[in-house]
mmCIF entry with sequence, helices, sheets and N, C-alpha, C, O atoms, coordinates in Angstrom:
data_MODEL
# 
_entry.id   MODEL 
# 
_entity.id                         1 
_entity.type                       polymer 
_entity.pdbx_number_of_molecules   1 
# 
_entity_poly.entity_id                      1 
_entity_poly.type                           'polypeptide(L)' 
_entity_poly.nstd_linkage                   no 
_entity_poly.nstd_monomer                   no 
_entity_poly.pdbx_seq_one_letter_code       MSGWSGGGGIGDFAIRYGYQMNQLDATYISIVVLLIFVSIVQVIGTFISKKTTH 
_entity_poly.pdbx_seq_one_letter_code_can   MSGWSGGGGIGDFAIRYGYQMNQLDATYISIVVLLIFVSIVQVIGTFISKKTTH 
_entity_poly.pdbx_strand_id                 A 
# 
loop_
_entity_poly_seq.entity_id 
_entity_poly_seq.num 
_entity_poly_seq.mon_id 
_entity_poly_seq.hetero 
1 1  MET n 
1 2  SER n 
1 3  GLY n 
1 4  TRP n 
1 5  SER n 
1 6  GLY n 
1 7  GLY n 
1 8  GLY n 
1 9  GLY n 
1 10 ILE n 
1 11 GLY n 
1 12 ASP n 
1 13 PHE n 
1 14 ALA n 
1 15 ILE n 
1 16 ARG n 
1 17 TYR n 
1 18 GLY n 
1 19 TYR n 
1 20 GLN n 
1 21 MET n 
1 22 ASN n 
1 23 GLN n 
1 24 LEU n 
1 25 ASP n 
1 26 ALA n 
1 27 THR n 
1 28 TYR n 
1 29 ILE n 
1 30 SER n 
1 31 ILE n 
1 32 VAL n 
1 33 VAL n 
1 34 LEU n 
1 35 LEU n 
1 36 ILE n 
1 37 PHE n 
1 38 VAL n 
1 39 SER n 
1 40 ILE n 
1 41 VAL n 
1 42 GLN n 
1 43 VAL n 
1 44 ILE n 
1 45 GLY n 
1 46 THR n 
1 47 PHE n 
1 48 ILE n 
1 49 SER n 
1 50 LYS n 
1 51 LYS n 
1 52 THR n 
1 53 THR n 
1 54 HIS n 
# 
_struct_asym.id          A 
_struct_asym.entity_id   1 
# 
loop_
_struct_conf.conf_type_id 
_struct_conf.id 
_struct_conf.pdbx_PDB_helix_id 
_struct_conf.beg_label_comp_id 
_struct_conf.beg_label_asym_id 
_struct_conf.beg_label_seq_id 
_struct_conf.pdbx_beg_PDB_ins_code 
_struct_conf.end_label_comp_id 
_struct_conf.end_label_asym_id 
_struct_conf.end_label_seq_id 
_struct_conf.pdbx_end_PDB_ins_code 
_struct_conf.beg_auth_comp_id 
_struct_conf.beg_auth_asym_id 
_struct_conf.beg_auth_seq_id 
_struct_conf.end_auth_comp_id 
_struct_conf.end_auth_asym_id 
_struct_conf.end_auth_seq_id 
_struct_conf.pdbx_PDB_helix_class 
_struct_conf.details 
_struct_conf.pdbx_PDB_helix_length 
HELX_P HELX_P1 AA1 GLY A 9  ? PHE A 13 ? GLY A 9  PHE A 13 1 ? 5  
HELX_P HELX_P2 AA2 ALA A 14 ? TYR A 19 ? ALA A 14 TYR A 19 3 ? 6  
HELX_P HELX_P3 AA3 LEU A 24 ? THR A 52 ? LEU A 24 THR A 52 1 ? 29 
# 
_struct_conf_type.id          HELX_P 
_struct_conf_type.criteria    ? 
_struct_conf_type.reference   ? 
# 
loop_
_atom_site.group_PDB 
_atom_site.id 
_atom_site.type_symbol 
_atom_site.label_atom_id 
_atom_site.label_alt_id 
_atom_site.label_comp_id 
_atom_site.label_asym_id 
_atom_site.label_entity_id 
_atom_site.label_seq_id 
_atom_site.pdbx_PDB_ins_code 
_atom_site.Cartn_x 
_atom_site.Cartn_y 
_atom_site.Cartn_z 
_atom_site.occupancy 
_atom_site.B_iso_or_equiv 
_atom_site.pdbx_formal_charge 
_atom_site.auth_seq_id 
_atom_site.auth_comp_id 
_atom_site.auth_asym_id 
_atom_site.auth_atom_id 
_atom_site.pdbx_PDB_model_num 
ATOM 1   N N  . MET A 1 1  ? -22.636 -8.724  85.168  1.00 0.00 ? 1  MET A N  1 
ATOM 2   C CA . MET A 1 1  ? -23.351 -9.948  84.930  1.00 0.00 ? 1  MET A CA 1 
ATOM 3   C C  . MET A 1 1  ? -24.842 -9.672  84.770  1.00 0.00 ? 1  MET A C  1 
ATOM 4   O O  . MET A 1 1  ? -25.510 -10.317 83.962  1.00 0.00 ? 1  MET A O  1 
ATOM 5   N N  . SER A 1 2  ? -25.358 -8.732  85.525  1.00 0.00 ? 2  SER A N  1 
ATOM 6   C CA . SER A 1 2  ? -26.787 -8.436  85.445  1.00 0.00 ? 2  SER A CA 1 
ATOM 7   C C  . SER A 1 2  ? -27.145 -7.826  84.095  1.00 0.00 ? 2  SER A C  1 
ATOM 8   O O  . SER A 1 2  ? -28.189 -8.146  83.527  1.00 0.00 ? 2  SER A O  1 
ATOM 9   N N  . GLY A 1 3  ? -26.298 -6.962  83.585  1.00 0.00 ? 3  GLY A N  1 
ATOM 10  C CA . GLY A 1 3  ? -26.552 -6.382  82.274  1.00 0.00 ? 3  GLY A CA 1 
ATOM 11  C C  . GLY A 1 3  ? -26.515 -7.423  81.176  1.00 0.00 ? 3  GLY A C  1 
ATOM 12  O O  . GLY A 1 3  ? -27.265 -7.342  80.204  1.00 0.00 ? 3  GLY A O  1 
ATOM 13  N N  . TRP A 1 4  ? -25.644 -8.398  81.334  1.00 0.00 ? 4  TRP A N  1 
ATOM 14  C CA . TRP A 1 4  ? -25.535 -9.461  80.341  1.00 0.00 ? 4  TRP A CA 1 
ATOM 15  C C  . TRP A 1 4  ? -26.753 -10.359 80.361  1.00 0.00 ? 4  TRP A C  1 
ATOM 16  O O  . TRP A 1 4  ? -27.207 -10.811 79.310  1.00 0.00 ? 4  TRP A O  1 
ATOM 17  N N  . SER A 1 5  ? -27.285 -10.621 81.529  1.00 0.00 ? 5  SER A N  1 
ATOM 18  C CA . SER A 1 5  ? -28.389 -11.572 81.649  1.00 0.00 ? 5  SER A CA 1 
ATOM 19  C C  . SER A 1 5  ? -29.752 -10.917 81.455  1.00 0.00 ? 5  SER A C  1 
ATOM 20  O O  . SER A 1 5  ? -30.771 -11.595 81.580  1.00 0.00 ? 5  SER A O  1 
ATOM 21  N N  . GLY A 1 6  ? -29.803 -9.649  81.159  1.00 0.00 ? 6  GLY A N  1 
ATOM 22  C CA . GLY A 1 6  ? -31.080 -9.000  80.911  1.00 0.00 ? 6  GLY A CA 1 
ATOM 23  C C  . GLY A 1 6  ? -31.635 -8.267  82.106  1.00 0.00 ? 6  GLY A C  1 
ATOM 24  O O  . GLY A 1 6  ? -32.807 -7.890  82.102  1.00 0.00 ? 6  GLY A O  1 
ATOM 25  N N  . GLY A 1 7  ? -30.831 -8.053  83.131  1.00 0.00 ? 7  GLY A N  1 
ATOM 26  C CA . GLY A 1 7  ? -31.302 -7.375  84.328  1.00 0.00 ? 7  GLY A CA 1 
ATOM 27  C C  . GLY A 1 7  ? -31.418 -5.872  84.166  1.00 0.00 ? 7  GLY A C  1 
ATOM 28  O O  . GLY A 1 7  ? -32.014 -5.200  85.008  1.00 0.00 ? 7  GLY A O  1 
ATOM 29  N N  . GLY A 1 8  ? -30.863 -5.346  83.111  1.00 0.00 ? 8  GLY A N  1 
ATOM 30  C CA . GLY A 1 8  ? -30.897 -3.905  82.901  1.00 0.00 ? 8  GLY A CA 1 
ATOM 31  C C  . GLY A 1 8  ? -29.882 -3.218  83.779  1.00 0.00 ? 8  GLY A C  1 
ATOM 32  O O  . GLY A 1 8  ? -28.873 -3.822  84.144  1.00 0.00 ? 8  GLY A O  1 
ATOM 33  N N  . GLY A 1 9  ? -30.119 -1.988  84.121  1.00 0.00 ? 9  GLY A N  1 
ATOM 34  C CA . GLY A 1 9  ? -29.228 -1.274  85.012  1.00 0.00 ? 9  GLY A CA 1 
ATOM 35  C C  . GLY A 1 9  ? -28.084 -0.595  84.292  1.00 0.00 ? 9  GLY A C  1 
ATOM 36  O O  . GLY A 1 9  ? -28.097 -0.422  83.073  1.00 0.00 ? 9  GLY A O  1 
ATOM 37  N N  . ILE A 1 10 ? -27.101 -0.219  85.078  1.00 0.00 ? 10 ILE A N  1 
ATOM 38  C CA . ILE A 1 10 ? -26.002 0.575   84.538  1.00 0.00 ? 10 ILE A CA 1 
ATOM 39  C C  . ILE A 1 10 ? -25.055 -0.241  83.660  1.00 0.00 ? 10 ILE A C  1 
ATOM 40  O O  . ILE A 1 10 ? -24.429 0.298   82.747  1.00 0.00 ? 10 ILE A O  1 
ATOM 41  N N  . GLY A 1 11 ? -24.952 -1.532  83.936  1.00 0.00 ? 11 GLY A N  1 
ATOM 42  C CA . GLY A 1 11 ? -24.138 -2.389  83.068  1.00 0.00 ? 11 GLY A CA 1 
ATOM 43  C C  . GLY A 1 11 ? -24.730 -2.497  81.685  1.00 0.00 ? 11 GLY A C  1 
ATOM 44  O O  . GLY A 1 11 ? -24.008 -2.462  80.688  1.00 0.00 ? 11 GLY A O  1 
ATOM 45  N N  . ASP A 1 12 ? -26.039 -2.628  81.616  1.00 0.00 ? 12 ASP A N  1 
ATOM 46  C CA . ASP A 1 12 ? -26.731 -2.674  80.328  1.00 0.00 ? 12 ASP A CA 1 
ATOM 47  C C  . ASP A 1 12 ? -26.584 -1.348  79.601  1.00 0.00 ? 12 ASP A C  1 
ATOM 48  O O  . ASP A 1 12 ? -26.382 -1.318  78.387  1.00 0.00 ? 12 ASP A O  1 
ATOM 49  N N  . PHE A 1 13 ? -26.686 -0.256  80.339  1.00 0.00 ? 13 PHE A N  1 
ATOM 50  C CA . PHE A 1 13 ? -26.510 1.074   79.753  1.00 0.00 ? 13 PHE A CA 1 
ATOM 51  C C  . PHE A 1 13 ? -25.112 1.233   79.158  1.00 0.00 ? 13 PHE A C  1 
ATOM 52  O O  . PHE A 1 13 ? -24.955 1.754   78.053  1.00 0.00 ? 13 PHE A O  1 
ATOM 53  N N  . ALA A 1 14 ? -24.097 0.780   79.898  1.00 0.00 ? 14 ALA A N  1 
ATOM 54  C CA . ALA A 1 14 ? -22.724 0.909   79.425  1.00 0.00 ? 14 ALA A CA 1 
ATOM 55  C C  . ALA A 1 14 ? -22.500 0.111   78.148  1.00 0.00 ? 14 ALA A C  1 
ATOM 56  O O  . ALA A 1 14 ? -21.826 0.580   77.231  1.00 0.00 ? 14 ALA A O  1 
ATOM 57  N N  . ILE A 1 15 ? -23.055 -1.081  78.086  1.00 0.00 ? 15 ILE A N  1 
ATOM 58  C CA . ILE A 1 15 ? -22.873 -1.912  76.897  1.00 0.00 ? 15 ILE A CA 1 
ATOM 59  C C  . ILE A 1 15 ? -23.678 -1.358  75.727  1.00 0.00 ? 15 ILE A C  1 
ATOM 60  O O  . ILE A 1 15 ? -23.167 -1.257  74.612  1.00 0.00 ? 15 ILE A O  1 
ATOM 61  N N  . ARG A 1 16 ? -24.924 -1.002  75.976  1.00 0.00 ? 16 ARG A N  1 
ATOM 62  C CA . ARG A 1 16 ? -25.803 -0.576  74.879  1.00 0.00 ? 16 ARG A CA 1 
ATOM 63  C C  . ARG A 1 16 ? -25.389 0.773   74.300  1.00 0.00 ? 16 ARG A C  1 
ATOM 64  O O  . ARG A 1 16 ? -25.239 0.900   73.085  1.00 0.00 ? 16 ARG A O  1 
ATOM 65  N N  . TYR A 1 17 ? -25.204 1.772   75.142  1.00 0.00 ? 17 TYR A N  1 
ATOM 66  C CA . TYR A 1 17 ? -24.924 3.117   74.637  1.00 0.00 ? 17 TYR A CA 1 
ATOM 67  C C  . TYR A 1 17 ? -23.430 3.385   74.486  1.00 0.00 ? 17 TYR A C  1 
ATOM 68  O O  . TYR A 1 17 ? -23.011 4.074   73.555  1.00 0.00 ? 17 TYR A O  1 
ATOM 69  N N  . GLY A 1 18 ? -22.639 2.851   75.383  1.00 0.00 ? 18 GLY A N  1 
ATOM 70  C CA . GLY A 1 18 ? -21.216 3.130   75.323  1.00 0.00 ? 18 GLY A CA 1 
ATOM 71  C C  . GLY A 1 18 ? -20.477 2.294   74.308  1.00 0.00 ? 18 GLY A C  1 
ATOM 72  O O  . GLY A 1 18 ? -19.752 2.827   73.468  1.00 0.00 ? 18 GLY A O  1 
ATOM 73  N N  . TYR A 1 19 ? -20.654 0.983   74.377  1.00 0.00 ? 19 TYR A N  1 
ATOM 74  C CA . TYR A 1 19 ? -19.885 0.083   73.516  1.00 0.00 ? 19 TYR A CA 1 
ATOM 75  C C  . TYR A 1 19 ? -20.509 -0.065  72.133  1.00 0.00 ? 19 TYR A C  1 
ATOM 76  O O  . TYR A 1 19 ? -19.823 0.096   71.123  1.00 0.00 ? 19 TYR A O  1 
ATOM 77  N N  . GLN A 1 20 ? -21.791 -0.367  72.080  1.00 0.00 ? 20 GLN A N  1 
ATOM 78  C CA . GLN A 1 20 ? -22.420 -0.641  70.793  1.00 0.00 ? 20 GLN A CA 1 
ATOM 79  C C  . GLN A 1 20 ? -22.631 0.611   69.955  1.00 0.00 ? 20 GLN A C  1 
ATOM 80  O O  . GLN A 1 20 ? -22.583 0.540   68.727  1.00 0.00 ? 20 GLN A O  1 
ATOM 81  N N  . MET A 1 21 ? -22.861 1.748   70.588  1.00 0.00 ? 21 MET A N  1 
ATOM 82  C CA . MET A 1 21 ? -23.057 2.991   69.842  1.00 0.00 ? 21 MET A CA 1 
ATOM 83  C C  . MET A 1 21 ? -21.779 3.807   69.761  1.00 0.00 ? 21 MET A C  1 
ATOM 84  O O  . MET A 1 21 ? -21.774 4.919   69.232  1.00 0.00 ? 21 MET A O  1 
ATOM 85  N N  . ASN A 1 22 ? -20.702 3.254   70.285  1.00 0.00 ? 22 ASN A N  1 
ATOM 86  C CA . ASN A 1 22 ? -19.374 3.868   70.197  1.00 0.00 ? 22 ASN A CA 1 
ATOM 87  C C  . ASN A 1 22 ? -19.322 5.241   70.873  1.00 0.00 ? 22 ASN A C  1 
ATOM 88  O O  . ASN A 1 22 ? -18.690 6.163   70.358  1.00 0.00 ? 22 ASN A O  1 
ATOM 89  N N  . GLN A 1 23 ? -19.982 5.374   72.017  1.00 0.00 ? 23 GLN A N  1 
ATOM 90  C CA . GLN A 1 23 ? -19.940 6.603   72.799  1.00 0.00 ? 23 GLN A CA 1 
ATOM 91  C C  . GLN A 1 23 ? -19.081 6.330   74.033  1.00 0.00 ? 23 GLN A C  1 
ATOM 92  O O  . GLN A 1 23 ? -19.577 5.852   75.054  1.00 0.00 ? 23 GLN A O  1 
ATOM 93  N N  . LEU A 1 24 ? -17.816 6.632   73.929  1.00 0.00 ? 24 LEU A N  1 
ATOM 94  C CA . LEU A 1 24 ? -16.883 6.298   74.994  1.00 0.00 ? 24 LEU A CA 1 
ATOM 95  C C  . LEU A 1 24 ? -17.156 7.066   76.286  1.00 0.00 ? 24 LEU A C  1 
ATOM 96  O O  . LEU A 1 24 ? -16.877 6.560   77.373  1.00 0.00 ? 24 LEU A O  1 
ATOM 97  N N  . ASP A 1 25 ? -17.691 8.266   76.184  1.00 0.00 ? 25 ASP A N  1 
ATOM 98  C CA . ASP A 1 25 ? -17.975 9.018   77.404  1.00 0.00 ? 25 ASP A CA 1 
ATOM 99  C C  . ASP A 1 25 ? -19.039 8.331   78.252  1.00 0.00 ? 25 ASP A C  1 
ATOM 100 O O  . ASP A 1 25 ? -18.954 8.358   79.480  1.00 0.00 ? 25 ASP A O  1 
ATOM 101 N N  . ALA A 1 26 ? -20.041 7.714   77.622  1.00 0.00 ? 26 ALA A N  1 
ATOM 102 C CA . ALA A 1 26 ? -21.052 6.968   78.375  1.00 0.00 ? 26 ALA A CA 1 
ATOM 103 C C  . ALA A 1 26 ? -20.423 5.763   79.059  1.00 0.00 ? 26 ALA A C  1 
ATOM 104 O O  . ALA A 1 26 ? -20.788 5.426   80.186  1.00 0.00 ? 26 ALA A O  1 
ATOM 105 N N  . THR A 1 27 ? -19.485 5.114   78.387  1.00 0.00 ? 27 THR A N  1 
ATOM 106 C CA . THR A 1 27 ? -18.804 3.969   78.986  1.00 0.00 ? 27 THR A CA 1 
ATOM 107 C C  . THR A 1 27 ? -17.985 4.395   80.187  1.00 0.00 ? 27 THR A C  1 
ATOM 108 O O  . THR A 1 27 ? -18.040 3.747   81.232  1.00 0.00 ? 27 THR A O  1 
ATOM 109 N N  . TYR A 1 28 ? -17.235 5.460   80.060  1.00 0.00 ? 28 TYR A N  1 
ATOM 110 C CA . TYR A 1 28 ? -16.388 5.928   81.162  1.00 0.00 ? 28 TYR A CA 1 
ATOM 111 C C  . TYR A 1 28 ? -17.211 6.388   82.358  1.00 0.00 ? 28 TYR A C  1 
ATOM 112 O O  . TYR A 1 28 ? -16.855 6.097   83.501  1.00 0.00 ? 28 TYR A O  1 
ATOM 113 N N  . ILE A 1 29 ? -18.296 7.096   82.113  1.00 0.00 ? 29 ILE A N  1 
ATOM 114 C CA . ILE A 1 29 ? -19.153 7.550   83.213  1.00 0.00 ? 29 ILE A CA 1 
ATOM 115 C C  . ILE A 1 29 ? -19.778 6.357   83.924  1.00 0.00 ? 29 ILE A C  1 
ATOM 116 O O  . ILE A 1 29 ? -19.872 6.344   85.151  1.00 0.00 ? 29 ILE A O  1 
ATOM 117 N N  . SER A 1 30 ? -20.203 5.359   83.162  1.00 0.00 ? 30 SER A N  1 
ATOM 118 C CA . SER A 1 30 ? -20.790 4.158   83.767  1.00 0.00 ? 30 SER A CA 1 
ATOM 119 C C  . SER A 1 30 ? -19.779 3.426   84.629  1.00 0.00 ? 30 SER A C  1 
ATOM 120 O O  . SER A 1 30 ? -20.117 2.942   85.710  1.00 0.00 ? 30 SER A O  1 
ATOM 121 N N  . ILE A 1 31 ? -18.548 3.342   84.164  1.00 0.00 ? 31 ILE A N  1 
ATOM 122 C CA . ILE A 1 31 ? -17.504 2.673   84.938  1.00 0.00 ? 31 ILE A CA 1 
ATOM 123 C C  . ILE A 1 31 ? -17.240 3.417   86.239  1.00 0.00 ? 31 ILE A C  1 
ATOM 124 O O  . ILE A 1 31 ? -17.095 2.790   87.288  1.00 0.00 ? 31 ILE A O  1 
ATOM 125 N N  . VAL A 1 32 ? -17.177 4.733   86.187  1.00 0.00 ? 32 VAL A N  1 
ATOM 126 C CA . VAL A 1 32 ? -16.929 5.527   87.393  1.00 0.00 ? 32 VAL A CA 1 
ATOM 127 C C  . VAL A 1 32 ? -18.075 5.366   88.388  1.00 0.00 ? 32 VAL A C  1 
ATOM 128 O O  . VAL A 1 32 ? -17.838 5.214   89.586  1.00 0.00 ? 32 VAL A O  1 
ATOM 129 N N  . VAL A 1 33 ? -19.313 5.397   87.900  1.00 0.00 ? 33 VAL A N  1 
ATOM 130 C CA . VAL A 1 33 ? -20.470 5.225   88.788  1.00 0.00 ? 33 VAL A CA 1 
ATOM 131 C C  . VAL A 1 33 ? -20.453 3.848   89.428  1.00 0.00 ? 33 VAL A C  1 
ATOM 132 O O  . VAL A 1 33 ? -20.737 3.716   90.619  1.00 0.00 ? 33 VAL A O  1 
ATOM 133 N N  . LEU A 1 34 ? -20.123 2.812   88.649  1.00 0.00 ? 34 LEU A N  1 
ATOM 134 C CA . LEU A 1 34 ? -20.046 1.464   89.198  1.00 0.00 ? 34 LEU A CA 1 
ATOM 135 C C  . LEU A 1 34 ? -18.958 1.351   90.255  1.00 0.00 ? 34 LEU A C  1 
ATOM 136 O O  . LEU A 1 34 ? -19.171 0.720   91.291  1.00 0.00 ? 34 LEU A O  1 
ATOM 137 N N  . LEU A 1 35 ? -17.802 1.949   90.014  1.00 0.00 ? 35 LEU A N  1 
ATOM 138 C CA . LEU A 1 35 ? -16.713 1.910   90.987  1.00 0.00 ? 35 LEU A CA 1 
ATOM 139 C C  . LEU A 1 35 ? -17.092 2.611   92.285  1.00 0.00 ? 35 LEU A C  1 
ATOM 140 O O  . LEU A 1 35 ? -16.788 2.120   93.372  1.00 0.00 ? 35 LEU A O  1 
ATOM 141 N N  . ILE A 1 36 ? -17.752 3.753   92.175  1.00 0.00 ? 36 ILE A N  1 
ATOM 142 C CA . ILE A 1 36 ? -18.180 4.484   93.366  1.00 0.00 ? 36 ILE A CA 1 
ATOM 143 C C  . ILE A 1 36 ? -19.203 3.669   94.144  1.00 0.00 ? 36 ILE A C  1 
ATOM 144 O O  . ILE A 1 36 ? -19.122 3.573   95.369  1.00 0.00 ? 36 ILE A O  1 
ATOM 145 N N  . PHE A 1 37 ? -20.167 3.080   93.437  1.00 0.00 ? 37 PHE A N  1 
ATOM 146 C CA . PHE A 1 37 ? -21.201 2.279   94.097  1.00 0.00 ? 37 PHE A CA 1 
ATOM 147 C C  . PHE A 1 37 ? -20.599 1.070   94.813  1.00 0.00 ? 37 PHE A C  1 
ATOM 148 O O  . PHE A 1 37 ? -20.955 0.788   95.957  1.00 0.00 ? 37 PHE A O  1 
ATOM 149 N N  . VAL A 1 38 ? -19.697 0.362   94.153  1.00 0.00 ? 38 VAL A N  1 
ATOM 150 C CA . VAL A 1 38 ? -19.063 -0.806  94.766  1.00 0.00 ? 38 VAL A CA 1 
ATOM 151 C C  . VAL A 1 38 ? -18.227 -0.393  95.976  1.00 0.00 ? 38 VAL A C  1 
ATOM 152 O O  . VAL A 1 38 ? -18.215 -1.097  96.985  1.00 0.00 ? 38 VAL A O  1 
ATOM 153 N N  . SER A 1 39 ? -17.534 0.730   95.886  1.00 0.00 ? 39 SER A N  1 
ATOM 154 C CA . SER A 1 39 ? -16.721 1.202   97.010  1.00 0.00 ? 39 SER A CA 1 
ATOM 155 C C  . SER A 1 39 ? -17.592 1.536   98.215  1.00 0.00 ? 39 SER A C  1 
ATOM 156 O O  . SER A 1 39 ? -17.235 1.205   99.346  1.00 0.00 ? 39 SER A O  1 
ATOM 157 N N  . ILE A 1 40 ? -18.714 2.178   97.988  1.00 0.00 ? 40 ILE A N  1 
ATOM 158 C CA . ILE A 1 40 ? -19.619 2.525   99.087  1.00 0.00 ? 40 ILE A CA 1 
ATOM 159 C C  . ILE A 1 40 ? -20.167 1.266   99.753  1.00 0.00 ? 40 ILE A C  1 
ATOM 160 O O  . ILE A 1 40 ? -20.208 1.174   100.980 1.00 0.00 ? 40 ILE A O  1 
ATOM 161 N N  . VAL A 1 41 ? -20.586 0.305   98.945  1.00 0.00 ? 41 VAL A N  1 
ATOM 162 C CA . VAL A 1 41 ? -21.110 -0.947  99.504  1.00 0.00 ? 41 VAL A CA 1 
ATOM 163 C C  . VAL A 1 41 ? -20.029 -1.673  100.283 1.00 0.00 ? 41 VAL A C  1 
ATOM 164 O O  . VAL A 1 41 ? -20.309 -2.252  101.332 1.00 0.00 ? 41 VAL A O  1 
ATOM 165 N N  . GLN A 1 42 ? -18.798 -1.654  99.790  1.00 0.00 ? 42 GLN A N  1 
ATOM 166 C CA . GLN A 1 42 ? -17.703 -2.325  100.479 1.00 0.00 ? 42 GLN A CA 1 
ATOM 167 C C  . GLN A 1 42 ? -17.394 -1.656  101.817 1.00 0.00 ? 42 GLN A C  1 
ATOM 168 O O  . GLN A 1 42 ? -17.151 -2.347  102.806 1.00 0.00 ? 42 GLN A O  1 
ATOM 169 N N  . VAL A 1 43 ? -17.399 -0.329  101.864 1.00 0.00 ? 43 VAL A N  1 
ATOM 170 C CA . VAL A 1 43 ? -17.128 0.385   103.110 1.00 0.00 ? 43 VAL A CA 1 
ATOM 171 C C  . VAL A 1 43 ? -18.227 0.094   104.127 1.00 0.00 ? 43 VAL A C  1 
ATOM 172 O O  . VAL A 1 43 ? -17.938 -0.125  105.304 1.00 0.00 ? 43 VAL A O  1 
ATOM 173 N N  . ILE A 1 44 ? -19.475 0.090   103.687 1.00 0.00 ? 44 ILE A N  1 
ATOM 174 C CA . ILE A 1 44 ? -20.581 -0.217  104.593 1.00 0.00 ? 44 ILE A CA 1 
ATOM 175 C C  . ILE A 1 44 ? -20.469 -1.650  105.106 1.00 0.00 ? 44 ILE A C  1 
ATOM 176 O O  . ILE A 1 44 ? -20.679 -1.900  106.293 1.00 0.00 ? 44 ILE A O  1 
ATOM 177 N N  . GLY A 1 45 ? -20.144 -2.577  104.236 1.00 0.00 ? 45 GLY A N  1 
ATOM 178 C CA . GLY A 1 45 ? -19.982 -3.967  104.651 1.00 0.00 ? 45 GLY A CA 1 
ATOM 179 C C  . GLY A 1 45 ? -18.851 -4.161  105.633 1.00 0.00 ? 45 GLY A C  1 
ATOM 180 O O  . GLY A 1 45 ? -18.984 -4.931  106.584 1.00 0.00 ? 45 GLY A O  1 
ATOM 181 N N  . THR A 1 46 ? -17.737 -3.477  105.423 1.00 0.00 ? 46 THR A N  1 
ATOM 182 C CA . THR A 1 46 ? -16.611 -3.556  106.346 1.00 0.00 ? 46 THR A CA 1 
ATOM 183 C C  . THR A 1 46 ? -16.980 -2.971  107.700 1.00 0.00 ? 46 THR A C  1 
ATOM 184 O O  . THR A 1 46 ? -16.611 -3.523  108.737 1.00 0.00 ? 46 THR A O  1 
ATOM 185 N N  . PHE A 1 47 ? -17.698 -1.869  107.699 1.00 0.00 ? 47 PHE A N  1 
ATOM 186 C CA . PHE A 1 47 ? -18.130 -1.239  108.944 1.00 0.00 ? 47 PHE A CA 1 
ATOM 187 C C  . PHE A 1 47 ? -19.047 -2.172  109.734 1.00 0.00 ? 47 PHE A C  1 
ATOM 188 O O  . PHE A 1 47 ? -18.871 -2.351  110.940 1.00 0.00 ? 47 PHE A O  1 
ATOM 189 N N  . ILE A 1 48 ? -20.019 -2.760  109.052 1.00 0.00 ? 48 ILE A N  1 
ATOM 190 C CA . ILE A 1 48 ? -20.942 -3.684  109.723 1.00 0.00 ? 48 ILE A CA 1 
ATOM 191 C C  . ILE A 1 48 ? -20.189 -4.909  110.242 1.00 0.00 ? 48 ILE A C  1 
ATOM 192 O O  . ILE A 1 48 ? -20.468 -5.390  111.341 1.00 0.00 ? 48 ILE A O  1 
ATOM 193 N N  . SER A 1 49 ? -19.250 -5.405  109.468 1.00 0.00 ? 49 SER A N  1 
ATOM 194 C CA . SER A 1 49 ? -18.481 -6.577  109.882 1.00 0.00 ? 49 SER A CA 1 
ATOM 195 C C  . SER A 1 49 ? -17.649 -6.285  111.125 1.00 0.00 ? 49 SER A C  1 
ATOM 196 O O  . SER A 1 49 ? -17.562 -7.125  112.021 1.00 0.00 ? 49 SER A O  1 
ATOM 197 N N  . LYS A 1 50 ? -17.043 -5.118  111.188 1.00 0.00 ? 50 LYS A N  1 
ATOM 198 C CA . LYS A 1 50 ? -16.235 -4.768  112.363 1.00 0.00 ? 50 LYS A CA 1 
ATOM 199 C C  . LYS A 1 50 ? -17.101 -4.557  113.594 1.00 0.00 ? 50 LYS A C  1 
ATOM 200 O O  . LYS A 1 50 ? -16.667 -4.857  114.707 1.00 0.00 ? 50 LYS A O  1 
ATOM 201 N N  . LYS A 1 51 ? -18.311 -4.049  113.422 1.00 0.00 ? 51 LYS A N  1 
ATOM 202 C CA . LYS A 1 51 ? -19.204 -3.811  114.551 1.00 0.00 ? 51 LYS A CA 1 
ATOM 203 C C  . LYS A 1 51 ? -19.788 -5.119  115.094 1.00 0.00 ? 51 LYS A C  1 
ATOM 204 O O  . LYS A 1 51 ? -20.068 -5.213  116.289 1.00 0.00 ? 51 LYS A O  1 
ATOM 205 N N  . THR A 1 52 ? -19.974 -6.120  114.245 1.00 0.00 ? 52 THR A N  1 
ATOM 206 C CA . THR A 1 52 ? -20.637 -7.343  114.688 1.00 0.00 ? 52 THR A CA 1 
ATOM 207 C C  . THR A 1 52 ? -19.682 -8.429  115.124 1.00 0.00 ? 52 THR A C  1 
ATOM 208 O O  . THR A 1 52 ? -20.123 -9.419  115.708 1.00 0.00 ? 52 THR A O  1 
ATOM 209 N N  . THR A 1 53 ? -18.386 -8.290  114.865 1.00 0.00 ? 53 THR A N  1 
ATOM 210 C CA . THR A 1 53 ? -17.420 -9.306  115.299 1.00 0.00 ? 53 THR A CA 1 
ATOM 211 C C  . THR A 1 53 ? -16.615 -8.745  116.472 1.00 0.00 ? 53 THR A C  1 
ATOM 212 O O  . THR A 1 53 ? -16.578 -7.539  116.711 1.00 0.00 ? 53 THR A O  1 
ATOM 213 N N  . HIS A 1 54 ? -15.995 -9.637  117.169 1.00 0.00 ? 54 HIS A N  1 
ATOM 214 C CA . HIS A 1 54 ? -15.222 -9.216  118.345 1.00 0.00 ? 54 HIS A CA 1 
ATOM 215 C C  . HIS A 1 54 ? -13.917 -8.645  117.909 1.00 0.00 ? 54 HIS A C  1 
ATOM 216 O O  . HIS A 1 54 ? -13.114 -8.230  118.745 1.00 0.00 ? 54 HIS A O  1 
# 
């Protein structure tokens, strides 16, 4: 959503270089980086949630 709205970042990179310039390797690398980043944030959030609740 951020790449679509002009926020830049890796989503914008994936759309601009991967999709529009037809470079599939840039698209795949961007997807993998996004998945890793989301997984890390989710693990940290779960850890904090378990520590702060009974």
